[in-house]
A tleap script that builds the chain and sets N, CA, C and O, in Angstrom:
source leaprc.protein.ff14SB
mol = sequence {
  NMET LYS THR THR SER GLN SER MET HIE GLN
  LEU LEU GLU GLN VAL ILE ALA ALA THR PRO
  PHE ALA ARG LEU MET GLY ALA ARG ILE ARG
  ASP ILE GLY ASN GLY ILE ALA GLU LEU GLU
  VAL ASP VAL LYS PRO GLU LEU MET HIE GLN
  HIE HIE GLY PHE VAL HIE GLY ALA VAL ILE
  GLY PHE MET ALA ASP SER ALA CYS ALA TRP
  ALA ALA ALA SER VAL ALA GLY ASP VAL VAL
  THR ALA GLU TYR LYS LEU ASN LEU LEU ALA
  PRO ALA LYS GLY GLU ARG LEU TRP ALA ARG
  GLY ARG VAL LEU LYS GLY GLY GLY ARG THR
  LEU VAL VAL GLN ALA GLU VAL PHE ALA VAL
  GLU HIE GLY GLN GLU LYS GLN VAL ALA VAL
  ALA LEU ALA SER ILE ALA LYS VAL GLY GLN
  CALA
}
set mol.1.N position { 0.837 -1.199 0.214 }
set mol.1.CA position { 0.263 -0.199 -0.142 }
set mol.1.C position { 0.873 1.286 0.003 }
set mol.1.O position { 1.625 1.501 0.953 }
set mol.2.N position { 0.678 1.957 -0.591 }
set mol.2.CA position { 1.443 3.187 -1.308 }
set mol.2.C position { 0.796 4.666 -0.452 }
set mol.2.O position { -0.188 5.256 -0.899 }
set mol.3.N position { 1.391 5.038 0.585 }
set mol.3.CA position { 0.933 6.457 1.523 }
set mol.3.C position { 1.657 7.270 1.003 }
set mol.3.O position { 2.806 7.120 0.587 }
set mol.4.N position { 0.877 8.344 1.009 }
set mol.4.CA position { 1.690 9.818 0.610 }
set mol.4.C position { 2.165 10.359 1.834 }
set mol.4.O position { 1.654 10.023 2.902 }
set mol.5.N position { 3.043 11.118 1.769 }
set mol.5.CA position { 3.850 12.052 2.948 }
set mol.5.C position { 3.190 12.364 4.175 }
set mol.5.O position { 3.649 12.121 5.291 }
set mol.6.N position { 1.703 13.109 3.840 }
set mol.6.CA position { 0.907 13.550 4.786 }
set mol.6.C position { 0.653 12.544 5.351 }
set mol.6.O position { 1.100 12.560 6.498 }
set mol.7.N position { -0.176 11.108 4.939 }
set mol.7.CA position { -0.448 10.008 5.409 }
set mol.7.C position { 0.323 9.578 6.481 }
set mol.7.O position { 0.069 9.373 7.668 }
set mol.8.N position { 1.625 9.458 5.591 }
set mol.8.CA position { 2.546 8.679 6.698 }
set mol.8.C position { 3.545 9.467 7.775 }
set mol.8.O position { 4.499 8.973 8.376 }
set mol.9.N position { 2.895 11.263 7.868 }
set mol.9.CA position { 3.379 11.607 8.664 }
set mol.9.C position { 2.075 11.812 9.928 }
set mol.9.O position { 2.267 12.099 11.110 }
set mol.10.N position { 0.987 11.610 9.369 }
set mol.10.CA position { -0.025 11.422 10.366 }
set mol.10.C position { -0.154 9.871 11.264 }
set mol.10.O position { -0.633 9.705 12.386 }
set mol.11.N position { 0.521 8.730 10.229 }
set mol.11.CA position { 1.032 7.481 10.966 }
set mol.11.C position { 2.303 7.372 11.893 }
set mol.11.O position { 2.392 6.530 12.788 }
set mol.12.N position { 3.082 8.114 11.657 }
set mol.12.CA position { 4.147 8.240 12.397 }
set mol.12.C position { 4.062 9.157 13.703 }
set mol.12.O position { 4.828 8.861 14.620 }
set mol.13.N position { 2.878 10.650 13.932 }
set mol.13.CA position { 2.295 10.797 14.806 }
set mol.13.C position { 1.690 9.763 15.712 }
set mol.13.O position { 1.937 9.882 16.912 }
set mol.14.N position { 1.164 9.070 15.437 }
set mol.14.CA position { 0.464 7.716 16.115 }
set mol.14.C position { 1.178 6.931 16.649 }
set mol.14.O position { 0.870 6.545 17.777 }
set mol.15.N position { 2.533 6.369 15.920 }
set mol.15.CA position { 3.319 5.578 16.554 }
set mol.15.C position { 4.088 6.639 17.803 }
set mol.15.O position { 4.336 6.284 18.955 }
set mol.16.N position { 4.301 7.679 17.349 }
set mol.16.CA position { 5.213 8.588 18.675 }
set mol.16.C position { 4.522 8.210 19.566 }
set mol.16.O position { 4.973 7.558 20.508 }
set mol.17.N position { 2.956 8.631 19.415 }
set mol.17.CA position { 2.303 8.780 20.862 }
set mol.17.C position { 1.881 7.984 21.509 }
set mol.17.O position { 1.508 8.176 22.666 }
set mol.18.N position { 1.826 6.546 20.711 }
set mol.18.CA position { 1.854 5.086 21.189 }
set mol.18.C position { 3.340 4.719 21.940 }
set mol.18.O position { 3.313 4.061 22.980 }
set mol.19.N position { 4.425 5.100 21.461 }
set mol.19.CA position { 5.627 4.821 21.825 }
set mol.19.C position { 6.136 5.788 23.443 }
set mol.19.O position { 6.397 6.990 23.386 }
set mol.20.N position { 6.186 5.075 24.621 }
set mol.20.CA position { 6.457 5.829 25.556 }
set mol.20.C position { 7.658 6.391 25.624 }
set mol.20.O position { 7.752 7.546 26.039 }
set mol.21.N position { 9.016 5.518 25.144 }
set mol.21.CA position { 10.146 6.115 25.152 }
set mol.21.C position { 10.524 7.445 24.084 }
set mol.21.O position { 11.387 8.291 24.318 }
set mol.22.N position { 9.551 7.383 22.728 }
set mol.22.CA position { 9.856 8.185 21.936 }
set mol.22.C position { 9.062 9.617 22.316 }
set mol.22.O position { 9.389 10.687 21.803 }
set mol.23.N position { 7.968 9.480 23.291 }
set mol.23.CA position { 7.204 10.890 23.725 }
set mol.23.C position { 8.390 10.978 24.693 }
set mol.23.O position { 9.026 12.031 24.651 }
set mol.24.N position { 8.659 10.339 25.281 }
set mol.24.CA position { 9.554 10.572 26.701 }
set mol.24.C position { 11.075 11.536 25.886 }
set mol.24.O position { 11.664 12.424 26.502 }
set mol.25.N position { 11.350 11.223 24.857 }
set mol.25.CA position { 12.273 11.669 24.053 }
set mol.25.C position { 12.013 13.022 23.545 }
set mol.25.O position { 12.830 13.928 23.380 }
set mol.26.N position { 10.997 13.019 23.368 }
set mol.26.CA position { 10.136 14.347 22.631 }
set mol.26.C position { 10.434 14.336 21.466 }
set mol.26.O position { 10.712 15.459 21.044 }
set mol.27.N position { 10.531 13.123 20.366 }
set mol.27.CA position { 10.441 13.089 19.187 }
set mol.27.C position { 9.617 13.776 18.197 }
set mol.27.O position { 8.392 13.777 18.314 }
set mol.28.N position { 10.220 14.373 17.211 }
set mol.28.CA position { 9.270 15.026 16.292 }
set mol.28.C position { 9.851 14.797 14.898 }
set mol.28.O position { 11.058 14.767 14.654 }
set mol.29.N position { 8.827 14.634 13.970 }
set mol.29.CA position { 9.040 14.372 12.717 }
set mol.29.C position { 9.280 16.060 11.649 }
set mol.29.O position { 8.628 17.100 11.549 }
set mol.30.N position { 10.407 15.600 11.108 }
set mol.30.CA position { 10.572 16.715 10.502 }
set mol.30.C position { 10.136 16.631 8.747 }
set mol.30.O position { 9.592 17.442 7.998 }
set mol.31.N position { 10.582 15.468 8.580 }
set mol.31.CA position { 10.242 15.207 7.174 }
set mol.31.C position { 10.164 13.716 7.214 }
set mol.31.O position { 10.769 12.902 7.912 }
set mol.32.N position { 9.330 13.582 6.353 }
set mol.32.CA position { 9.016 11.613 5.725 }
set mol.32.C position { 8.500 11.572 4.693 }
set mol.32.O position { 7.612 12.323 4.287 }
set mol.33.N position { 9.180 10.361 3.943 }
set mol.33.CA position { 8.596 9.934 2.331 }
set mol.33.C position { 9.566 9.558 1.550 }
set mol.33.O position { 10.737 9.888 1.734 }
set mol.34.N position { 9.152 8.813 0.583 }
set mol.34.CA position { 9.898 8.287 -0.392 }
set mol.34.C position { 11.435 7.626 0.263 }
set mol.34.O position { 12.414 7.411 -0.452 }
set mol.35.N position { 11.414 7.496 1.019 }
set mol.35.CA position { 12.843 6.727 1.827 }
set mol.35.C position { 13.584 7.680 2.090 }
set mol.35.O position { 14.676 7.813 1.537 }
set mol.36.N position { 13.116 8.521 2.992 }
set mol.36.CA position { 13.585 9.294 3.578 }
set mol.36.C position { 13.014 9.839 5.169 }
set mol.36.O position { 11.794 10.004 5.205 }
set mol.37.N position { 13.548 10.046 6.092 }
set mol.37.CA position { 12.820 10.402 6.926 }
set mol.37.C position { 13.741 11.504 8.309 }
set mol.37.O position { 14.809 11.106 8.773 }
set mol.38.N position { 13.218 12.599 8.694 }
set mol.38.CA position { 13.745 12.991 9.795 }
set mol.38.C position { 13.241 13.530 10.849 }
set mol.38.O position { 12.135 14.038 10.661 }
set mol.39.N position { 13.667 13.603 11.915 }
set mol.39.CA position { 13.081 13.663 13.269 }
set mol.39.C position { 14.234 14.293 13.646 }
set mol.39.O position { 15.362 14.139 13.180 }
set mol.40.N position { 13.683 15.376 14.966 }
set mol.40.CA position { 14.639 15.907 15.642 }
set mol.40.C position { 13.917 15.785 17.231 }
set mol.40.O position { 12.739 15.585 17.531 }
set mol.41.N position { 14.930 15.957 17.960 }
set mol.41.CA position { 14.447 16.066 19.700 }
set mol.41.C position { 14.821 17.464 20.010 }
set mol.41.O position { 15.308 18.040 19.037 }
set mol.42.N position { 14.723 18.262 21.220 }
set mol.42.CA position { 15.312 19.007 21.972 }
set mol.42.C position { 16.021 18.606 22.956 }
set mol.42.O position { 15.420 17.757 23.613 }
set mol.43.N position { 17.147 18.875 23.381 }
set mol.43.CA position { 17.917 18.099 24.510 }
set mol.43.C position { 17.800 18.843 25.687 }
set mol.43.O position { 18.019 20.031 25.919 }
set mol.44.N position { 17.237 17.501 26.702 }
set mol.44.CA position { 16.970 17.487 28.106 }
set mol.44.C position { 17.789 17.649 28.685 }
set mol.44.O position { 17.684 16.602 29.324 }
set mol.45.N position { 19.008 18.301 29.262 }
set mol.45.CA position { 20.364 17.750 29.848 }
set mol.45.C position { 19.440 16.847 31.470 }
set mol.45.O position { 19.772 15.700 31.770 }
set mol.46.N position { 18.771 17.315 31.973 }
set mol.46.CA position { 18.377 16.278 33.029 }
set mol.46.C position { 17.974 15.043 32.855 }
set mol.46.O position { 18.002 14.364 33.882 }
set mol.47.N position { 17.565 14.459 31.785 }
set mol.47.CA position { 17.460 13.218 31.125 }
set mol.47.C position { 18.239 12.915 30.196 }
set mol.47.O position { 18.024 11.725 29.965 }
set mol.48.N position { 19.081 13.320 29.474 }
set mol.48.CA position { 19.427 13.165 28.516 }
set mol.48.C position { 21.276 12.863 28.409 }
set mol.48.O position { 21.946 12.064 27.754 }
set mol.49.N position { 21.571 13.782 29.254 }
set mol.49.CA position { 23.016 14.113 29.343 }
set mol.49.C position { 23.731 12.915 30.053 }
set mol.49.O position { 22.901 12.333 30.751 }
set mol.50.N position { 25.015 12.311 30.132 }
set mol.50.CA position { 25.750 11.401 30.639 }
set mol.50.C position { 27.007 12.543 31.609 }
set mol.50.O position { 27.069 13.771 31.669 }
set mol.51.N position { 27.643 11.739 32.086 }
set mol.51.CA position { 28.641 12.309 33.270 }
set mol.51.C position { 29.728 13.288 32.939 }
set mol.51.O position { 30.394 13.970 33.718 }
set mol.52.N position { 29.786 13.212 31.409 }
set mol.52.CA position { 30.811 14.528 30.599 }
set mol.52.C position { 29.722 15.791 30.431 }
set mol.52.O position { 30.112 16.955 30.336 }
set mol.53.N position { 28.553 15.478 30.412 }
set mol.53.CA position { 27.936 16.937 29.998 }
set mol.53.C position { 27.752 16.643 28.612 }
set mol.53.O position { 27.572 17.676 27.966 }
set mol.54.N position { 27.734 15.605 27.931 }
set mol.54.CA position { 27.266 15.421 26.481 }
set mol.54.C position { 26.037 14.824 26.107 }
set mol.54.O position { 25.714 14.072 27.026 }
set mol.55.N position { 25.214 14.798 25.216 }
set mol.55.CA position { 23.988 13.868 24.918 }
set mol.55.C position { 24.637 12.260 25.367 }
set mol.55.O position { 25.784 11.951 25.043 }
set mol.56.N position { 23.789 11.377 26.096 }
set mol.56.CA position { 24.138 9.998 26.241 }
set mol.56.C position { 24.054 9.475 24.740 }
set mol.56.O position { 23.452 9.931 23.768 }
set mol.57.N position { 24.856 8.376 24.887 }
set mol.57.CA position { 24.730 7.622 23.252 }
set mol.57.C position { 23.425 6.709 23.087 }
set mol.57.O position { 23.116 6.140 22.040 }
set mol.58.N position { 22.660 6.657 24.371 }
set mol.58.CA position { 21.463 5.565 24.107 }
set mol.58.C position { 20.460 6.560 23.403 }
set mol.58.O position { 19.506 6.152 22.741 }
set mol.59.N position { 20.755 7.934 23.601 }
set mol.59.CA position { 19.536 8.951 22.797 }
set mol.59.C position { 20.574 9.039 21.609 }
set mol.59.O position { 19.876 8.998 20.596 }
set mol.60.N position { 21.410 9.102 21.376 }
set mol.60.CA position { 22.119 9.460 19.692 }
set mol.60.C position { 21.640 7.852 18.889 }
set mol.60.O position { 21.243 8.011 17.735 }
set mol.61.N position { 21.648 6.511 19.349 }
set mol.61.CA position { 21.244 5.245 18.776 }
set mol.61.C position { 19.551 5.389 18.970 }
set mol.61.O position { 18.945 4.539 18.320 }
set mol.62.N position { 18.812 6.186 19.641 }
set mol.62.CA position { 17.612 6.203 19.587 }
set mol.62.C position { 17.429 6.810 18.239 }
set mol.62.O position { 17.013 6.155 17.284 }
set mol.63.N position { 17.771 8.183 18.170 }
set mol.63.CA position { 17.835 9.105 17.086 }
set mol.63.C position { 18.054 8.461 15.568 }
set mol.63.O position { 17.305 8.771 14.642 }
set mol.64.N position { 19.175 7.520 15.412 }
set mol.64.CA position { 19.458 6.876 14.774 }
set mol.64.C position { 18.665 5.535 14.223 }
set mol.64.O position { 18.306 5.328 13.064 }
set mol.65.N position { 18.533 4.894 15.088 }
set mol.65.CA position { 17.291 3.565 14.610 }
set mol.65.C position { 15.917 4.332 14.415 }
set mol.65.O position { 15.252 3.736 13.568 }
set mol.66.N position { 15.371 5.269 14.829 }
set mol.66.CA position { 14.197 5.581 14.446 }
set mol.66.C position { 14.135 6.467 13.100 }
set mol.66.O position { 13.175 6.529 12.331 }
set mol.67.N position { 15.454 7.186 12.976 }
set mol.67.CA position { 15.318 7.689 11.371 }
set mol.67.C position { 15.499 6.493 10.660 }
set mol.67.O position { 14.922 6.506 9.572 }
set mol.68.N position { 16.173 5.361 10.946 }
set mol.68.CA position { 16.013 4.225 9.941 }
set mol.68.C position { 14.864 3.438 9.793 }
set mol.68.O position { 14.436 3.048 8.706 }
set mol.69.N position { 14.328 3.189 10.969 }
set mol.69.CA position { 13.222 2.685 10.928 }
set mol.69.C position { 11.997 3.591 9.906 }
set mol.69.O position { 11.358 3.043 9.008 }
set mol.70.N position { 11.874 4.955 10.257 }
set mol.70.CA position { 11.006 5.514 9.870 }
set mol.70.C position { 10.879 5.430 8.166 }
set mol.70.O position { 9.908 5.099 7.485 }
set mol.71.N position { 12.476 5.933 7.680 }
set mol.71.CA position { 12.564 6.187 6.380 }
set mol.71.C position { 12.209 4.696 5.433 }
set mol.71.O position { 11.714 4.643 4.307 }
set mol.72.N position { 12.710 3.404 6.439 }
set mol.72.CA position { 12.334 2.261 5.657 }
set mol.72.C position { 10.434 2.232 5.622 }
set mol.72.O position { 9.720 1.886 4.681 }
set mol.73.N position { 10.097 2.633 6.743 }
set mol.73.CA position { 8.224 2.499 6.993 }
set mol.73.C position { 7.768 3.494 5.568 }
set mol.73.O position { 6.803 3.264 4.839 }
set mol.74.N position { 8.702 4.576 5.432 }
set mol.74.CA position { 8.231 5.335 4.478 }
set mol.74.C position { 7.895 4.666 3.047 }
set mol.74.O position { 7.026 5.245 2.395 }
set mol.75.N position { 8.558 3.364 2.410 }
set mol.75.CA position { 8.485 2.818 1.209 }
set mol.75.C position { 8.103 1.378 1.646 }
set mol.75.O position { 7.644 0.676 0.746 }
set mol.76.N position { 8.218 0.816 2.890 }
set mol.76.CA position { 7.663 -0.741 2.815 }
set mol.76.C position { 7.021 -1.102 3.669 }
set mol.76.O position { 6.951 -2.278 4.025 }
set mol.77.N position { 6.230 0.132 4.332 }
set mol.77.CA position { 4.769 -0.257 5.440 }
set mol.77.C position { 5.721 -0.778 6.994 }
set mol.77.O position { 6.895 -0.694 7.355 }
set mol.78.N position { 4.768 -1.188 7.431 }
set mol.78.CA position { 5.333 -1.902 8.594 }
set mol.78.C position { 6.541 -2.824 8.984 }
set mol.78.O position { 6.749 -3.979 8.611 }
set mol.79.N position { 7.430 -1.889 9.985 }
set mol.79.CA position { 8.911 -2.479 9.538 }
set mol.79.C position { 9.119 -2.783 11.230 }
set mol.79.O position { 8.285 -2.439 12.067 }
set mol.80.N position { 10.501 -3.549 11.574 }
set mol.80.CA position { 11.435 -3.226 12.365 }
set mol.80.C position { 12.661 -3.238 12.605 }
set mol.80.O position { 13.263 -3.457 11.554 }
set mol.81.N position { 13.446 -3.095 13.590 }
set mol.81.CA position { 14.805 -2.569 12.943 }
set mol.81.C position { 15.274 -4.745 13.520 }
set mol.81.O position { 14.959 -5.510 14.432 }
set mol.82.N position { 16.013 -4.781 12.447 }
set mol.82.CA position { 16.896 -6.013 12.973 }
set mol.82.C position { 18.360 -6.291 13.440 }
set mol.82.O position { 18.857 -7.301 13.939 }
set mol.83.N position { 18.980 -4.881 13.070 }
set mol.83.CA position { 20.201 -4.524 13.482 }
set mol.83.C position { 20.520 -3.609 13.066 }
set mol.83.O position { 19.958 -3.152 12.071 }
set mol.84.N position { 21.610 -2.948 13.705 }
set mol.84.CA position { 22.210 -1.403 13.092 }
set mol.84.C position { 23.753 -1.426 14.052 }
set mol.84.O position { 23.957 -1.982 15.131 }
set mol.85.N position { 24.456 -0.815 13.419 }
set mol.85.CA position { 25.710 -0.289 13.897 }
set mol.85.C position { 25.881 1.219 14.009 }
set mol.85.O position { 25.649 1.988 13.076 }
set mol.86.N position { 26.287 1.576 15.168 }
set mol.86.CA position { 26.463 3.066 15.327 }
set mol.86.C position { 27.781 3.358 15.453 }
set mol.86.O position { 28.454 2.930 16.391 }
set mol.87.N position { 28.321 4.230 14.365 }
set mol.87.CA position { 29.531 5.228 14.881 }
set mol.87.C position { 29.524 6.561 15.534 }
set mol.87.O position { 29.119 7.523 14.882 }
set mol.88.N position { 29.995 6.738 16.945 }
set mol.88.CA position { 29.835 7.995 17.121 }
set mol.88.C position { 31.166 8.856 16.982 }
set mol.88.O position { 32.297 8.717 17.449 }
set mol.89.N position { 30.660 9.665 16.272 }
set mol.89.CA position { 31.909 10.765 15.413 }
set mol.89.C position { 32.609 11.867 16.672 }
set mol.89.O position { 33.742 12.301 16.881 }
set mol.90.N position { 31.352 12.019 17.297 }
set mol.90.CA position { 32.136 13.497 17.983 }
set mol.90.C position { 31.122 13.653 19.319 }
set mol.90.O position { 30.073 13.009 19.309 }
set mol.91.N position { 31.399 14.396 20.313 }
set mol.91.CA position { 30.242 14.492 21.824 }
set mol.91.C position { 29.151 15.209 20.918 }
set mol.91.O position { 29.363 15.901 19.922 }
set mol.92.N position { 28.084 14.921 21.428 }
set mol.92.CA position { 27.049 15.547 20.970 }
set mol.92.C position { 26.333 16.273 22.185 }
set mol.92.O position { 25.697 15.809 23.131 }
set mol.93.N position { 26.737 17.886 21.746 }
set mol.93.CA position { 26.362 19.124 22.667 }
set mol.93.C position { 25.662 19.750 21.865 }
set mol.93.O position { 25.727 19.737 20.636 }
set mol.94.N position { 24.791 20.465 22.714 }
set mol.94.CA position { 23.961 21.575 22.313 }
set mol.94.C position { 22.443 21.888 22.577 }
set mol.94.O position { 22.093 21.728 23.746 }
set mol.95.N position { 21.619 22.249 21.813 }
set mol.95.CA position { 20.055 22.360 22.764 }
set mol.95.C position { 19.520 21.445 21.428 }
set mol.95.O position { 18.701 20.628 21.850 }
set mol.96.N position { 19.616 21.378 20.689 }
set mol.96.CA position { 19.133 19.998 19.627 }
set mol.96.C position { 19.486 19.059 19.022 }
set mol.96.O position { 20.615 19.276 18.581 }
set mol.97.N position { 19.040 17.889 18.691 }
set mol.97.CA position { 19.447 16.581 17.972 }
set mol.97.C position { 18.574 16.541 16.644 }
set mol.97.O position { 17.397 16.832 16.855 }
set mol.98.N position { 18.855 16.275 15.456 }
set mol.98.CA position { 18.559 15.707 14.135 }
set mol.98.C position { 18.888 14.785 13.778 }
set mol.98.O position { 20.023 14.452 14.118 }
set mol.99.N position { 18.122 13.886 12.929 }
set mol.99.CA position { 18.671 12.854 12.411 }
set mol.99.C position { 17.832 12.506 11.588 }
set mol.99.O position { 16.628 12.376 11.806 }
set mol.100.N position { 18.754 12.216 9.941 }
set mol.100.CA position { 17.879 11.650 8.810 }
set mol.100.C position { 18.681 10.304 8.278 }
set mol.100.O position { 19.840 9.936 8.088 }
set mol.101.N position { 17.356 9.812 8.160 }
set mol.101.CA position { 17.498 8.375 7.804 }
set mol.101.C position { 17.186 8.387 5.993 }
set mol.101.O position { 16.527 9.256 5.422 }
set mol.102.N position { 17.851 7.186 5.321 }
set mol.102.CA position { 17.500 7.289 3.930 }
set mol.102.C position { 17.902 5.689 3.630 }
set mol.102.O position { 18.870 5.029 4.010 }
set mol.103.N position { 16.660 5.316 2.722 }
set mol.103.CA position { 16.712 3.903 2.658 }
set mol.103.C position { 17.882 3.707 1.337 }
set mol.103.O position { 17.656 4.350 0.312 }
set mol.104.N position { 19.199 2.756 1.397 }
set mol.104.CA position { 20.308 2.815 0.294 }
set mol.104.C position { 19.785 1.486 -0.599 }
set mol.104.O position { 20.174 1.335 -1.756 }
set mol.105.N position { 18.748 0.419 0.133 }
set mol.105.CA position { 18.717 -0.610 -0.752 }
set mol.105.C position { 17.393 -1.260 -0.160 }
set mol.105.O position { 17.380 -1.708 0.987 }
set mol.106.N position { 16.184 -1.295 -1.062 }
set mol.106.CA position { 14.858 -1.993 -0.318 }
set mol.106.C position { 14.613 -3.219 -1.516 }
set mol.106.O position { 15.505 -3.874 -2.057 }
set mol.107.N position { 13.567 -3.292 -1.686 }
set mol.107.CA position { 12.935 -4.447 -2.528 }
set mol.107.C position { 12.652 -5.678 -1.948 }
set mol.107.O position { 11.612 -6.236 -2.297 }
set mol.108.N position { 13.437 -6.256 -1.061 }
set mol.108.CA position { 13.559 -7.853 -0.572 }
set mol.108.C position { 12.715 -7.607 0.533 }
set mol.108.O position { 11.839 -6.742 0.530 }
set mol.109.N position { 13.043 -8.573 1.749 }
set mol.109.CA position { 12.177 -8.449 3.158 }
set mol.109.C position { 13.238 -7.519 3.407 }
set mol.109.O position { 12.752 -6.420 3.139 }
set mol.110.N position { 14.555 -7.351 3.817 }
set mol.110.CA position { 15.138 -6.613 4.391 }
set mol.110.C position { 15.690 -5.355 3.690 }
set mol.110.O position { 16.456 -5.564 2.749 }
set mol.111.N position { 15.407 -4.077 4.017 }
set mol.111.CA position { 15.994 -2.726 3.794 }
set mol.111.C position { 17.423 -2.531 4.237 }
set mol.111.O position { 17.806 -3.021 5.299 }
set mol.112.N position { 18.108 -1.932 3.569 }
set mol.112.CA position { 19.554 -1.371 4.432 }
set mol.112.C position { 19.207 0.141 4.216 }
set mol.112.O position { 18.743 0.690 3.217 }
set mol.113.N position { 19.540 0.628 5.354 }
set mol.113.CA position { 19.270 1.997 5.739 }
set mol.113.C position { 20.494 2.779 6.228 }
set mol.113.O position { 21.315 2.167 6.912 }
set mol.114.N position { 20.667 3.894 5.984 }
set mol.114.CA position { 21.681 4.903 6.663 }
set mol.114.C position { 21.112 6.209 7.244 }
set mol.114.O position { 20.336 7.010 6.724 }
set mol.115.N position { 21.645 6.218 8.354 }
set mol.115.CA position { 21.568 7.376 9.273 }
set mol.115.C position { 22.482 8.276 9.872 }
set mol.115.O position { 23.297 7.892 10.711 }
set mol.116.N position { 22.392 9.507 9.473 }
set mol.116.CA position { 23.233 10.529 10.142 }
set mol.116.C position { 22.565 11.365 11.211 }
set mol.116.O position { 21.528 11.966 10.929 }
set mol.117.N position { 23.013 11.430 12.236 }
set mol.117.CA position { 22.927 12.325 13.628 }
set mol.117.C position { 23.606 13.492 13.845 }
set mol.117.O position { 24.800 13.408 14.133 }
set mol.118.N position { 23.012 14.714 13.754 }
set mol.118.CA position { 23.468 15.961 13.803 }
set mol.118.C position { 23.067 16.490 15.417 }
set mol.118.O position { 22.024 16.265 16.031 }
set mol.119.N position { 24.258 17.256 15.856 }
set mol.119.CA position { 23.598 17.845 17.082 }
set mol.119.C position { 23.605 19.853 16.613 }
set mol.119.O position { 24.337 20.302 15.730 }
set mol.120.N position { 22.823 20.552 17.284 }
set mol.120.CA position { 22.709 21.581 16.954 }
set mol.120.C position { 22.862 22.580 18.339 }
set mol.120.O position { 22.100 22.766 19.288 }
set mol.121.N position { 24.376 23.200 17.956 }
set mol.121.CA position { 24.530 23.930 19.138 }
set mol.121.C position { 24.621 25.883 19.183 }
set mol.121.O position { 25.690 26.330 18.766 }
set mol.122.N position { 23.981 26.520 19.471 }
set mol.122.CA position { 23.990 28.080 19.129 }
set mol.122.C position { 23.820 28.330 17.471 }
set mol.122.O position { 24.231 29.317 16.861 }
set mol.123.N position { 23.154 27.253 16.944 }
set mol.123.CA position { 22.778 27.501 15.588 }
set mol.123.C position { 23.467 26.793 14.566 }
set mol.123.O position { 23.205 26.766 13.364 }
set mol.124.N position { 24.629 26.066 15.359 }
set mol.124.CA position { 25.587 25.381 14.113 }
set mol.124.C position { 25.594 23.938 14.402 }
set mol.124.O position { 25.796 23.461 15.519 }
set mol.125.N position { 25.364 23.282 13.340 }
set mol.125.CA position { 24.811 22.019 13.221 }
set mol.125.C position { 26.287 20.942 13.006 }
set mol.125.O position { 26.960 21.209 12.011 }
set mol.126.N position { 26.712 19.932 13.773 }
set mol.126.CA position { 28.158 18.983 13.753 }
set mol.126.C position { 27.346 17.628 13.701 }
set mol.126.O position { 26.474 17.283 14.499 }
set mol.127.N position { 27.815 16.915 12.582 }
set mol.127.CA position { 27.797 15.286 12.756 }
set mol.127.C position { 28.236 15.084 13.692 }
set mol.127.O position { 29.250 15.653 14.095 }
set mol.128.N position { 27.348 13.857 14.574 }
set mol.128.CA position { 28.125 13.173 15.923 }
set mol.128.C position { 28.141 11.607 15.520 }
set mol.128.O position { 28.875 10.757 16.024 }
set mol.129.N position { 27.218 11.412 14.547 }
set mol.129.CA position { 27.017 9.857 14.544 }
set mol.129.C position { 26.565 9.289 13.066 }
set mol.129.O position { 25.795 9.873 12.304 }
set mol.130.N position { 27.083 8.270 12.870 }
set mol.130.CA position { 26.672 7.905 11.755 }
set mol.130.C position { 25.797 6.531 11.777 }
set mol.130.O position { 25.897 6.305 12.983 }
set mol.131.N position { 24.955 5.384 11.239 }
set mol.131.CA position { 24.425 4.199 11.425 }
set mol.131.C position { 24.187 3.735 10.364 }
set mol.131.O position { 24.043 4.576 9.476 }
set mol.132.N position { 24.047 2.366 9.983 }
set mol.132.CA position { 23.917 1.651 9.189 }
set mol.132.C position { 22.990 0.882 9.671 }
set mol.132.O position { 23.090 0.615 10.869 }
set mol.133.N position { 22.038 0.406 9.040 }
set mol.133.CA position { 20.905 -0.480 9.687 }
set mol.133.C position { 20.121 -1.418 8.685 }
set mol.133.O position { 19.873 -1.088 7.525 }
set mol.134.N position { 19.702 -2.808 9.343 }
set mol.134.CA position { 19.271 -3.745 8.378 }
set mol.134.C position { 17.873 -3.719 9.072 }
set mol.134.O position { 17.775 -4.106 10.237 }
set mol.135.N position { 16.481 -3.139 8.177 }
set mol.135.CA position { 15.344 -3.223 8.704 }
set mol.135.C position { 14.267 -4.111 7.912 }
set mol.135.O position { 13.987 -4.026 6.717 }
set mol.136.N position { 13.816 -4.848 8.725 }
set mol.136.CA position { 12.685 -5.934 8.300 }
set mol.136.C position { 11.642 -5.883 8.065 }
set mol.136.O position { 11.004 -5.785 9.113 }
set mol.137.N position { 10.866 -5.895 6.997 }
set mol.137.CA position { 9.380 -5.662 6.919 }
set mol.137.C position { 8.772 -6.773 7.524 }
set mol.137.O position { 9.239 -7.910 7.440 }
set mol.138.N position { 7.545 -6.426 8.249 }
set mol.138.CA position { 6.877 -7.486 9.325 }
set mol.138.C position { 5.774 -7.924 8.347 }
set mol.138.O position { 5.225 -7.256 7.472 }
set mol.139.N position { 5.568 -9.291 8.728 }
set mol.139.CA position { 4.447 -9.826 8.208 }
set mol.139.C position { 4.120 -10.332 7.078 }
set mol.139.O position { 2.991 -10.403 6.591 }
set mol.140.N position { 5.575 -10.858 6.450 }
set mol.140.CA position { 6.147 -11.095 5.224 }
set mol.140.C position { 6.677 -12.673 5.666 }
set mol.140.O position { 6.996 -12.823 6.845 }
set mol.141.N position { 6.744 -13.489 5.021 }
set mol.141.CA position { 7.675 -14.559 5.399 }
set mol.141.C position { 8.490 -14.725 4.044 }
set mol.141.O position { 9.392 -15.559 3.965 }
savepdb mol mol.pdb
quit
């Protein structure tokens, strides 16, 4: 079933509302459709920082995983993450994080998706992570 970007956006808003961790993180959709997904969160230091004052790697992993899964969902429907590899490139500092997922290869039961995660500090963006994920379609043998 093909969905429009608007209907996919609405569907993902429902997914966020039904996912306690995504709600806790304050995830918002920036863009979705045609194998691309972008999301963002405002950094909440009291929740997201680790002991050095940077955003915790688990939050960055959430951003990468979600961007990959949502990008895959925009072309494949219902999906789950089978695995992902995350490279942390720099400490994440700032007031906001955003991530972009992009489907590199689809077609079969598993899609290969890449994500980039950026931190925004005082209006300046810095790439802090890159991920590569295998995303599996749900409900197909």
